[in-house]
C-alpha positions as CSV (number, residue, x, y, z in Angstrom):
1,M,21.3,-20.5,-11.5
2,P,18.4,-20.3,-12.9
3,R,15.4,-20.9,-10.4
4,P,12.9,-23.8,-11.2
5,A,9.8,-22.5,-13.7
6,A,7.5,-23.3,-10.4
7,T,9.7,-21.7,-8.0
8,R,10.2,-18.8,-10.0
9,L,6.5,-18.7,-10.5
10,R,5.6,-18.6,-7.1
11,V,8.2,-15.7,-6.3
12,L,6.2,-13.5,-9.0
13,I,3.1,-14.2,-7.5
14,G,4.3,-13.3,-4.0
15,A,5.7,-10.4,-5.2
16,A,2.3,-8.7,-6.5
17,F,0.7,-10.4,-3.6
18,L,2.9,-8.6,-1.5
19,M,2.4,-5.0,-3.4
20,A,-1.1,-5.5,-3.5
21,T,-1.6,-6.3,0.2
22,S,0.5,-3.3,1.0
23,A,-1.6,-0.9,-0.7
24,I,-5.1,-2.5,0.5
25,G,-4.1,-2.4,4.5
26,P,-6.4,-0.7,7.3
27,G,-5.6,2.8,6.1
28,F,-7.2,1.9,2.4
29,L,-10.5,0.4,4.6
30,I,-11.0,3.7,6.6
31,Q,-9.7,6.3,3.7
32,T,-12.5,4.7,1.4
33,V,-15.4,4.9,4.0
34,V,-14.3,8.1,5.1
35,F,-14.2,9.8,1.8
36,T,-17.4,7.5,0.3
37,S,-19.3,9.3,3.1
38,Q,-18.0,12.9,2.2
39,L,-18.1,12.5,-1.8
40,G,-21.0,9.7,-2.2
41,A,-21.0,8.5,-5.6
42,S,-18.2,10.9,-6.7
43,F,-16.0,9.1,-5.2
44,G,-15.7,6.6,-7.8
45,F,-13.7,9.3,-9.6
46,V,-11.2,9.4,-6.8
47,V,-10.7,5.4,-7.3
48,L,-10.1,6.2,-11.1
49,V,-7.7,8.6,-10.5
50,S,-5.7,6.5,-8.7
51,V,-6.0,3.1,-10.3
52,L,-4.4,4.9,-13.4
53,F,-1.6,6.7,-11.3
54,N,-1.0,3.4,-9.4
55,L,-0.4,2.1,-13.4
56,G,1.7,4.8,-14.3
57,A,4.1,4.7,-11.2
58,Q,4.4,0.9,-10.1
59,L,5.1,-0.2,-14.1
60,N,8.0,2.3,-14.4
61,I,9.6,1.5,-11.0
62,W,9.5,-1.9,-11.3
63,R,10.7,-2.5,-14.8
64,V,13.7,0.1,-14.2
65,V,14.6,-1.5,-10.9
66,V,14.2,-4.9,-12.0
67,A,16.5,-4.3,-15.5
68,S,19.1,-2.4,-13.3
69,R,19.3,-5.2,-10.7
70,L,19.7,-2.5,-8.2
71,P,17.7,-1.8,-5.4
72,G,15.7,1.9,-5.3
73,P,18.3,3.6,-3.1
74,A,21.4,2.5,-5.1
75,L,19.6,3.0,-8.0
76,V,18.9,6.9,-7.5
77,N,22.3,7.4,-6.0
78,T,23.9,6.7,-9.3
79,V,22.2,9.8,-10.9
80,V,22.5,12.1,-7.8
81,P,24.9,10.6,-5.4
82,G,23.5,11.0,-1.7
83,L,20.2,11.0,-3.1
84,G,19.3,7.5,-2.7
85,H,20.4,8.1,0.7
86,A,17.4,10.8,1.4
87,L,15.0,8.8,0.3
88,S,15.9,5.9,1.9
89,V,15.3,8.0,5.2
90,L,11.9,9.6,3.7
91,V,10.9,5.9,2.8
92,A,11.9,4.4,6.2
93,L,9.9,7.6,7.9
94,G,6.8,6.9,6.0
95,G,7.0,3.5,6.4
96,L,6.9,3.8,9.9
97,A,4.3,6.1,10.0
98,F,2.6,4.0,7.8
99,N,3.2,1.1,9.9
100,I,1.9,2.4,13.0
101,G,-1.6,2.7,11.1
102,N,-1.3,-0.9,10.5
103,V,-0.5,-2.0,13.8
104,A,-3.5,0.1,15.0
105,G,-5.3,-1.6,11.9
106,A,-4.6,-4.9,13.3
107,G,-5.9,-4.1,17.3
108,L,-9.1,-2.7,15.7
109,G,-9.6,-6.1,13.5
110,L,-8.8,-8.3,16.5
111,N,-11.6,-6.1,18.7
112,A,-14.3,-6.3,16.3
113,A,-13.9,-10.1,15.4
114,L,-12.9,-11.1,18.8
115,G,-14.0,-8.7,21.3
116,M,-10.2,-8.1,22.2
117,R,-8.8,-4.8,23.6
118,T,-7.4,-2.7,20.7
119,G,-3.9,-2.5,22.5
120,A,-3.4,-6.3,23.1
121,G,-4.7,-6.8,19.7
122,A,-1.6,-5.0,18.2
123,G,0.4,-6.3,20.3
124,L,-0.6,-9.9,19.1
125,S,-0.8,-9.0,16.0
126,A,2.9,-7.5,16.1
127,A,4.1,-10.8,18.0
128,L,2.7,-12.7,14.8
129,A,4.4,-10.5,12.0
130,L,7.9,-11.1,14.1
131,G,7.0,-14.7,13.8
132,L,6.8,-14.4,10.1
133,F,10.1,-13.0,9.7
134,L,11.9,-15.2,12.3
135,S,11.1,-18.3,10.3
136,K,13.7,-20.0,8.3
137,E,12.3,-19.7,5.2
138,A,11.1,-16.0,5.7
139,G,10.4,-15.3,2.0
140,R,8.2,-17.9,1.4
141,A,6.3,-17.5,4.4
142,M,5.9,-13.6,3.3
143,D,4.5,-14.7,-0.2
144,R,2.0,-17.4,0.9
145,F,0.6,-15.3,3.9
146,A,0.2,-12.4,1.7
147,Q,-1.8,-14.3,-1.2
148,A,-3.5,-16.3,1.9
149,M,-5.3,-12.8,3.4
150,G,-5.2,-11.6,-0.2
151,V,-7.8,-14.0,-1.2
152,V,-9.7,-13.9,2.5
153,M,-10.1,-10.4,2.0
154,I,-11.4,-9.9,-1.3
155,A,-14.0,-12.9,-1.0
156,L,-15.6,-11.3,2.2
157,A,-15.4,-7.7,0.6
158,V,-17.1,-8.9,-2.2
159,Y,-20.1,-10.7,-0.1
160,V,-20.6,-7.3,2.0
161,A,-20.4,-5.4,-1.0
162,V,-23.6,-7.6,-2.9
163,A,-25.3,-7.4,0.8
164,A,-25.2,-3.2,0.9
165,H,-26.9,-3.2,-2.7
166,P,-24.8,0.1,-4.0
167,P,-26.3,1.9,-6.7
168,V,-23.8,0.6,-9.5
169,G,-25.2,2.9,-12.0
170,E,-24.7,6.0,-10.5
171,A,-21.3,4.8,-9.3
172,A,-20.3,4.5,-12.9
173,L,-21.4,7.6,-14.2
174,R,-19.8,9.8,-11.5
175,T,-16.4,7.9,-11.4
176,V,-16.5,10.0,-15.2
177,L,-18.2,12.8,-14.3
178,P,-18.3,13.5,-10.8
179,L,-20.3,16.1,-9.2
180,Q,-17.6,17.3,-6.4
181,L,-13.8,16.9,-6.1
182,D,-11.4,16.8,-3.2
183,V,-7.5,17.5,-3.3
184,L,-7.0,15.7,0.2
185,A,-9.2,12.4,-0.9
186,I,-7.0,12.3,-4.2
187,V,-3.7,12.6,-2.3
188,T,-4.6,10.5,0.3
189,I,-5.6,7.3,-1.6
190,V,-3.3,7.8,-4.0
191,G,-0.5,7.9,-1.1
192,G,-2.0,5.1,-0.1
193,T,-1.8,3.0,-3.2
194,V,1.3,3.8,-4.4
195,G,3.0,6.6,-1.7
196,G,6.2,5.9,0.2
197,Y,7.4,2.0,0.2
198,I,4.3,0.7,-1.3
199,T,6.3,0.9,-5.2
200,F,9.0,-0.6,-4.5
201,A,7.8,-3.6,-2.2
202,G,7.1,-6.0,-5.4
203,A,10.4,-5.1,-7.3
204,H,12.9,-5.5,-4.0
205,R,10.9,-8.8,-3.8
206,L,11.9,-9.8,-7.2
207,L,15.6,-8.7,-6.5
208,D,16.1,-10.6,-3.4
209,A,14.7,-13.6,-4.9
210,G,17.2,-13.2,-8.4
211,I,14.3,-11.9,-10.4
212,Q,16.7,-9.3,-12.2
213,G,18.0,-8.1,-15.3
214,S,16.7,-6.9,-19.0
215,E,15.7,-10.2,-19.7
216,S,13.2,-10.2,-16.9
217,V,11.3,-7.4,-17.3
218,A,8.5,-8.7,-19.0
219,E,8.1,-11.1,-16.3
220,A,8.4,-8.2,-13.9
221,T,5.6,-5.9,-15.9
222,R,3.2,-8.9,-15.4
223,S,3.6,-9.0,-12.0
224,A,3.0,-5.8,-11.2
225,G,-0.4,-5.9,-13.5
226,L,-1.1,-8.8,-11.5
227,G,-1.1,-6.8,-7.9
228,I,-2.6,-3.6,-9.7
229,G,-5.4,-6.0,-10.7
230,V,-5.7,-7.0,-7.1
231,A,-5.6,-3.7,-5.5
232,T,-8.2,-2.8,-7.7
233,V,-10.6,-5.3,-7.3
234,M,-10.3,-4.5,-3.7
235,R,-10.8,-0.9,-4.0
236,V,-13.6,-0.8,-5.8
237,V,-15.5,-3.7,-4.2
238,M,-15.0,-1.8,-1.0
239,F,-15.9,1.5,-2.8
240,L,-19.2,-0.1,-3.8
241,A,-20.0,-1.7,-0.3
242,A,-19.3,1.5,1.4
243,L,-21.6,3.7,-1.2
244,G,-24.3,1.3,-1.0
245,I,-24.6,1.9,2.9
246,V,-24.4,5.5,2.8
247,S,-26.7,5.8,0.0
248,Q,-29.5,4.5,2.3
249,G,-28.6,7.4,4.7
250,L,-27.3,4.9,7.1
251,A,-25.0,6.7,9.7
252,I,-21.1,6.0,9.8
253,D,-19.2,5.6,13.2
254,P,-16.5,8.1,13.1
255,A,-14.4,6.0,15.8
256,N,-14.5,2.7,13.2
257,P,-15.8,3.6,9.6
258,P,-15.6,0.4,7.7
259,A,-17.0,-1.4,10.7
260,S,-20.1,0.4,10.4
261,V,-20.6,-0.8,6.6
262,F,-20.2,-4.0,7.6
263,R,-22.4,-3.9,10.6
264,H,-25.2,-2.1,8.3
265,A,-24.7,-4.4,5.4
266,A,-24.4,-8.0,7.5
267,G,-25.4,-7.3,10.6
268,D,-23.0,-8.6,13.8
269,V,-21.9,-11.6,11.5
270,G,-21.0,-8.4,9.0
271,Y,-19.0,-6.7,12.2
272,R,-17.3,-10.2,12.7
273,L,-16.3,-10.0,9.4
274,F,-15.0,-7.0,9.2
275,G,-12.7,-7.8,12.2
276,V,-11.2,-10.4,9.9
277,V,-11.0,-8.7,7.0
278,M,-9.5,-5.6,8.8
279,W,-6.7,-7.8,10.5
280,A,-6.1,-9.5,7.4
281,A,-5.3,-6.4,5.8
282,A,-3.3,-4.7,8.8
283,M,-0.9,-7.8,8.8
284,T,-0.3,-8.1,5.0
285,S,0.7,-4.6,5.6
286,V,2.5,-4.6,8.8
287,V,4.5,-7.3,6.6
288,G,5.0,-5.6,3.5
289,S,5.9,-2.1,5.1
290,A,8.5,-3.7,7.5
291,Y,9.9,-5.6,4.9
292,T,10.0,-2.7,2.0
293,S,11.4,-0.1,4.5
294,V,14.2,-2.1,5.6
295,S,15.0,-3.0,2.7
296,F,15.6,1.1,2.2
297,V,17.3,1.1,5.3
298,R,19.7,-1.6,5.1
299,T,21.6,0.4,1.8
300,L,22.3,3.3,4.5
301,R,25.6,1.8,5.8
302,A,27.7,-0.9,4.8
303,G,27.2,-4.1,6.6
304,W,23.4,-3.8,7.6
305,D,22.3,-5.8,5.3
306,R,23.6,-8.9,7.2
307,H,21.5,-7.6,9.8
308,T,18.1,-7.5,8.2
309,N,15.9,-9.5,10.3
310,A,17.3,-7.2,13.7
311,I,16.5,-4.2,11.6
312,T,12.9,-5.5,10.7
313,I,12.1,-6.9,14.4
314,G,13.2,-3.3,15.8
315,F,11.1,-1.7,13.0
316,I,7.9,-3.5,14.2
317,V,8.5,-3.5,17.8
318,L,8.8,0.6,17.3
319,S,5.9,1.0,15.2
320,T,3.9,-1.0,18.3
321,A,5.1,0.9,20.9
322,I,4.7,4.4,19.0
323,F,1.0,3.1,18.6
324,L,0.5,2.0,21.9
325,L,1.6,5.2,23.5
326,V,-0.2,7.7,20.8
327,G,-3.6,5.9,19.9
328,R,-5.8,7.9,18.0
329,P,-5.7,4.9,15.0
330,V,-8.2,6.3,12.4
331,T,-6.6,9.3,12.7
332,I,-3.3,8.3,12.0
333,L,-4.9,5.8,9.1
334,V,-6.2,8.5,7.1
335,A,-3.3,10.7,7.8
336,V,-0.4,8.6,6.6
337,G,-1.9,8.1,3.6
338,A,-1.6,11.8,2.5
339,L,1.9,11.9,3.9
340,N,3.1,8.9,2.0
341,G,1.7,10.7,-0.9
342,L,4.2,13.4,-1.0
343,I,7.1,10.7,-1.3
344,L,5.7,9.6,-4.1
345,P,6.6,12.6,-6.6
346,V,10.4,12.2,-5.0
347,S,11.2,8.6,-5.4
348,L,9.1,8.3,-8.8
349,G,10.9,11.4,-10.0
350,A,14.4,10.0,-9.2
351,V,13.6,7.1,-11.0
352,L,12.6,8.3,-14.3
353,F,15.9,9.8,-14.1
354,A,17.7,7.0,-13.9
355,A,16.0,5.3,-16.5
356,R,17.6,7.9,-18.9
357,R,20.7,6.0,-18.1
358,T,20.7,3.1,-20.3
359,D,24.3,2.1,-19.1
360,L,22.6,0.8,-15.8
361,L,19.6,-0.9,-17.4
362,G,21.5,-3.6,-19.3
363,G,20.4,-3.0,-22.5
364,Y,17.0,-2.4,-21.6
365,R,15.7,1.1,-23.3
366,H,12.6,2.4,-21.4
367,P,9.5,3.3,-23.4
368,W,9.3,7.1,-24.0
369,W,5.8,6.9,-23.5
370,L,5.7,5.1,-20.1
371,A,8.1,7.5,-18.6
372,A,5.9,10.4,-20.0
373,A,3.1,8.8,-17.8
374,G,5.5,8.5,-15.0
375,W,6.0,12.2,-15.4
376,V,2.4,13.2,-15.2
377,V,2.0,11.4,-11.9
378,T,5.4,13.2,-10.5
379,L,4.0,16.7,-11.3
380,V,0.5,16.2,-10.5
381,M,1.2,14.5,-7.1
382,G,3.9,17.0,-6.4
383,G,1.6,20.1,-6.4
384,L,-1.3,18.2,-5.1
385,G,0.8,16.9,-2.1
386,L,2.5,20.5,-1.6
387,Y,-1.1,22.0,-1.5
388,T,-2.4,19.4,1.0
389,L,0.4,19.6,3.3
390,I,0.3,23.4,3.5
391,S,-3.6,23.4,3.6
392,Q,-4.7,20.4,5.2
393,V,-2.7,17.7,7.1
394,P,-1.9,20.1,10.0
395,P,-5.7,20.9,11.0
396,M,-6.3,16.9,11.4
397,F,-4.3,17.0,14.3
398,R,-5.4,19.8,16.2
């Protein structure tokens, strides 16, 4: 039965914000400041690459998944039997790693906003996330929460960016003519934007809400475009805020890099605002990571889809426990973006192969130019990801 137009619109907007807020989690905040402090205005080029790769990956995956009416793993299994299960394991492990960082970010946020101990803040935030999934209308609650937190994050980040007085002209120039490049920065930022579970978050939300089939591809494209737009605005604003502080020669605290930006820009009030932004970013990412990772896990065995809430609760509890035992939130939040970047070539490449199976897509014919763009992202990220895995990620943990 078709959904009412208002409900359909709510789901489309909710899916867009679910993807966007998953991509602008606490790892995004920390990664942006860390790499801006290293690259200066040239980090704008990394932002530009991440936006272009975001378009190439998201539009391909959303359109093919929605047209096929199949979640990612099932779609990939129709092309190469068993590969979908392998992808589910990769995404679940990457999502778990990301969620450890998300829980850490929630703890850091409440520490800054309220002075709460990081561990206690992480535990409280995890409990609140569990409450969303235990509600009777979890889908509606998730949609509204993602939208509200997304608006809060962007509004506060814009305020801080303006207060930081960034050199906008220099940023624009170095976005297209960078003075230096960093492979780890590209892999980490792209991985944190579209790696792992993130590319499937919105598409799986649409499937669960019944928005699927070739007739829904246009709606899925608009929803994906909105999500990419929201994530891009937040990424550019946060980059400018960090650049404003770095260009003034002010010190960045390695223990909590984004907090330094907010404090330098707006004093103690800015530091409290950072706490709110960090917590909002972390909570929406906890929700997005848990929801999407479990949407993969439940395909591994028949009957698991009847226990989605229980698996989701277990996923969040496990993420929180690992963080409380391991600690090192900043290291985790930077590293998981790089690790998730390695999943992107596998997941996107598999979907692109599936896009050639017109019998799976209900009459929808995937544009060749969009597939070509997807293959560029797949090959470039595959090469950069392997280089990073071999040469740069292990030293981060020494």
